[in-house]
ZAMI-12357 format. One record per residue: residue in one letter; x negated, y negated, z negated of N, C-alpha, C, CB in turn. Coordinates in steps of 0.1 Angstrom, whole numbers, plus 5000, padded with zeros to 4 digits. Each point is the difference from the previous one (the first is absolute). Glycine has a CB too. Layout:
% ZAMI-12357
AXYZXYZXYZXYZ;...
//
This chain:
% ZAMI-12357
M077189738585499749955013500849885003499650235008;E499749674998500749875002500950015013498049894989;R503150045009500949995012499949865005501650174991;L498449825022499849875007501249955007497650065003;A502749814996501249945006499749965014500949934978;C500150075031499849955013501449955005498150175004;H502049704998501349945005501250054993498949975022;G501150054965501150044992500250155000501149795006;E498050285002500050155000498950054990500950015024;V499150114974498950064991499150095008501549984980;F497250005020499150095006500050134992498649815009;M500850304997499850124992498849974991500950155019;T498649954974498949984992498849955008500850184984;E498249765009498949955007499350105009499749844982;E500250295013499450115008500750025013499250104979;Q502149885021500850025012500749875005500450234992;A498949665006500549875003500649995014498449904985;S502850065016500749985013500849874998500150255005;G500249695006500849885000500249945013499149964978;R501349925022500349935012499249875001502350094999;C497149895013499349885002500949925010497750104997;S502349775001500949925008499549865002501950144993;C498749795017499749865002500749924989499750035025;R500149844975500649924989501550005001498049865000;C502650145012501549995001500650144999499849795013;G499450324989500550144999500550065013500649944978;R499349985033500550065013499050105006501249785004;V497650214993499050105004499550074988499349865020;A500750274981499650084988499650145005501649884985;A497750195006499550145002499950064987498849945021;T501250194979499750084988498550044999502450084999;V497149924989498650054999500150124989498949775006;T500450334997500050124991498650034995502050095013;G497949944974498850034994499249884997500050215012;K498949814981499149894996499249955012499950094977;P499749795024499249965011498650074999501249775001;I498150245010498750055001499149914992500350105022;L499949774979499149904994500849874999498050115010;H501749814979500549874998498849915001502050084985;A497849845026498849925002500349855002499050205010;M500149724986500049865003498949985011500849934976;C499650025035499149995012499749855002500950215010;Y497949764991499549865003499549985014499549994975;C500750105034499549995013500549885007499750255002;S499649695008500449885007501250035008497749925001;S502550205004501250045008501349994992498650155014;C501449914974501149994991500449864996499450234991;R499549695006500249864996500549925012498250024983;T501350005029500449925012501550035003497650015009;A502750124991501450045003500949954989499350205013;G500449824975500849954989500349864999499150194988;L499849735015500249855000500949965012497849974989;A502150105022500849975012501550034996498150055016;F502150074978501450034996500649904991499450245003;A499949714988500549904990500449875006498550104984;Q501249875029500449885007501450015005497749965006;E502950164994501450025005501049954989499250205015;P501949754989501049954991500550114990500749835017;G499150144970500550084990499250134997502249925006;A496750095001499150124999499350004986499750005025;P500350124969499250024988498650015003501950114988;S497249845003498650015002499550144996499749764996;V499450305013499450134996498649994996501650115016;V497949764986498649984996500049934986499349985024;G500050084967500049954986499149884999500450234991;S499749704997499249884998498550035001501949914985;D497750215013498650035001499650055014500050064976;G500949945033499850035014500250155003498449825000;G502050264991500350145002501450035004498250054983;T501950065024501350055005500250144993499949885022;E501250134970500250124992500850105009500049874978;L499550255023500650115009500150134993499049885019;L502150194984500250144995499950085012501549934981;L497550165020499850095011500750134998497749895004;Y503250145005500850124999499750095012501949884988;R498250255010500050095012501249975009498850184986;K500949825027501149975009501250104999498349905015;D501450224981501150104999500849984987498650165013;R501049744979500749974987500849875001498350134988;V501849825024500749875002501250045009498049854998;G503350144996501250045007500349905011500850114980;R500249935028500549925011500449864995500750215012;F498949694995500449864997501549985004497649925002;T503150004990501349955004499749855004501450164985;G499349805025499749865005498849995008501249924980;G498250195025498850005007500049915012499650234992;E501549755014500149915012499749864996501750155010;L498249824977499749864996498549984997502249994990;L497050125012498649994998499349955012500150194985;R498949725013499249945011498650044997501649805004;E497750245007498650044999499149885001500650225010;H498349784982499049895001498750075000501549834988;R497750135022498650055001499149885001500650225012;L498249784982499149895000499549985014499450044976;T500450075031499550005015500950105007497649924994;P502650075019500850095007499550154999500549815016;T498250214983499550134999499750054986499049965022;S501449974968499850034986500750134997499849764993;P499550345000500650124996500949994987498050125010;T501949764984500949974989501149915004498050034984;R503250025013501249915002500749984987500250095024;R500349794975500749974988501549985004497949894989;L503050145002501449995004500749914990500050225011;V500849694994500749894993501550025002498049845001;A502850154989501450005001500549865005500350184982;T500249815030500449875005501249944994499050075021;C501850014972501249944993499649904989501250225005;C497749804988499649914990498549975000501950094986;N497549945025498549985002499250074989500549785011;T499850344985499350074989499050105007502049974984;P496750015013499050105004500450134993498249825004;M501850295003500450134994498850094998502349985011;F497050055000498950094999499049985011501550174989;L497449905010499050005011499750145002499149774995;E500650265018499750145004498750005008502450065000;F496650014996498950035008500550125009498249934983;T502150035030500750105009499350135002500949805011;R497850204987499350135001499950084987498649895018;G502050064972499950064987501350084996498549814994;H501450254994501150084995500749944988498750205007;W501049674991500649934988500649875005498350104985;L502649855007500749875002499749924988501850105015;S497849774987499749914989501249914998497550015004;I503250014985501249924997499549884991501650205003;Y498949685000499749894992500650034986499949835020;A499350164970500450054986501349934995497650044996;D502649845007501249944995501350055007498649804994;R501350285016501150065007500550124993499149925022;V500150134969500450124991500149954986498850175016;P502449794980500149954986499550094990502049875008;G497450084982499650084988498750085003502350024994;N496949945016498850075004499850134993499049785004;V501050335003500050134994498750044993501650065017;T497349884987498750034993499249874998500050225011;P499149784979499249884998499049995011500350024975;L499149865026499049975010498950104998500749755001;D498850315011498950094999498649935003501650185007;V498449735003498849955005500249865007499250245003;R499749694998499949885008499050025011500749844981;I499750145032499150035011499849885008500850245000;M498149765008499749905009499749864993501350125018;T498249894970499849884992498949915006500850124980;G498449945029499049925007500649905009498550194998;D502749835006500749905009500749894993500350185016;R499649824971500749904992499549865003500450164982;V500549745019499649865001499749944987501549985021;D499450054969499949964986499050094993502349905000;K496550064996499050084995500050014984498649955020;T502550004974500150014986500150144996501249784998;P498250264990500050144996501450064999497949954987;L502250185017501250074999500150074986500050035026;P501150004970500150084987499350135001502249894995;N497450174994499350135000501050114997497949894993;D503450095010500950114996500050125009501449814991;V498250175021499950125010498749985008502550025001;P497050085005498849995008500249905012499350244993;S499749695010500049915012498950035009501049824986;F499350185027499050035010499949905011500450244995;A498449725009499849905010500550055014498049924988;T502150215014500650055012501050104996497949975014;H502050154992501050114996499450084989500950015023;S500050064969499650084989499950155005501149844983;A497850235014499950145003501150084994497549975003;K502850004984501050074993501449985007498749974978;A501649915026501249975007500150085013500149774990;M498850245017499950075013500250154997498549835010;M501050224979500250144996501550034997497650014991;K503049895003501550024997500850015013499749884978;L499950035031500750005013499750145008499849755001;L499050294998499750135006500750124994497749915006;A502450094981500750104992501550005004498349994981;A502249895020501549995004500250055014500249804985;W498950185024500150045014499950165000499049785008;A500050274984499950155000501350064994497549984996;A503149964994501350054995501149995010499349934977;M500649995033500949985011499750105011500449764994;G498650325005499650095011499449925011501850164994;F497549735003499349925009501049955012497950124994;R503349865002501049945010500049854998501550214999;K499049735012500249855000501449975005497549965004;P503550064987501449985004500349865004500650184985;K500349805024500549875004501049954990499650055024;V500449834973501049944991501149945009498349944982;V502950115015501249965008500849894992500150235011;W500149664996500849894995501149965009498149934986;
//
C-alpha cells in the first residue's frame, strides 16, 4: 500500500488517506479524513470565472489550468475537520443569491474550497491537498470549454455532469445518513 506525503507529514494508507489541506503560507488549514468522493476537473464557466478573478489578487496561485479546467477533490463535509485560521477566510459568490460560495485565505490570497451550500460535500481545490490522494476520475462540464482542443482520453469526459459522478455523490450522502453537516471554520 502506498503512503502519501503531505507538508512533511505522512498520510495513512491510500485506503484511509488523511492529511492536511492548507493555504500557501499555512495560516489557514483543515484536516481531511478518508478518500475524496471524487477527483474531478471542472470546466464550467462559474469555476473558470471565479478562478480567473482570484488569480488577479497579489500573490494568488492560479486554480484554472492551461486547458481552462479547475481541479477539485470532493469530500464529504463530515470528513473535513475544523479549520485553523478560519477568521482569515473570505467568502466569494458570483452573485449575491448564488448557492455556491468559494472561500479564499486572505493571508496569501489562496483559493481554498468551494461549497454548494445545499449539498453534503465540500470541493477542495486539488493543489490545497498535497500529493493528491486519488487519481483524476472525470472531466465534467467540458461543453463550457473556451479552448476546444481535444482533451486527453485518460479519464471519461462529459459535456455536462456525469451520471456516475452523481451516483458517487448520492452514495456518499446515503453513507452519511442523508445529513448535510455544516463546515465550521
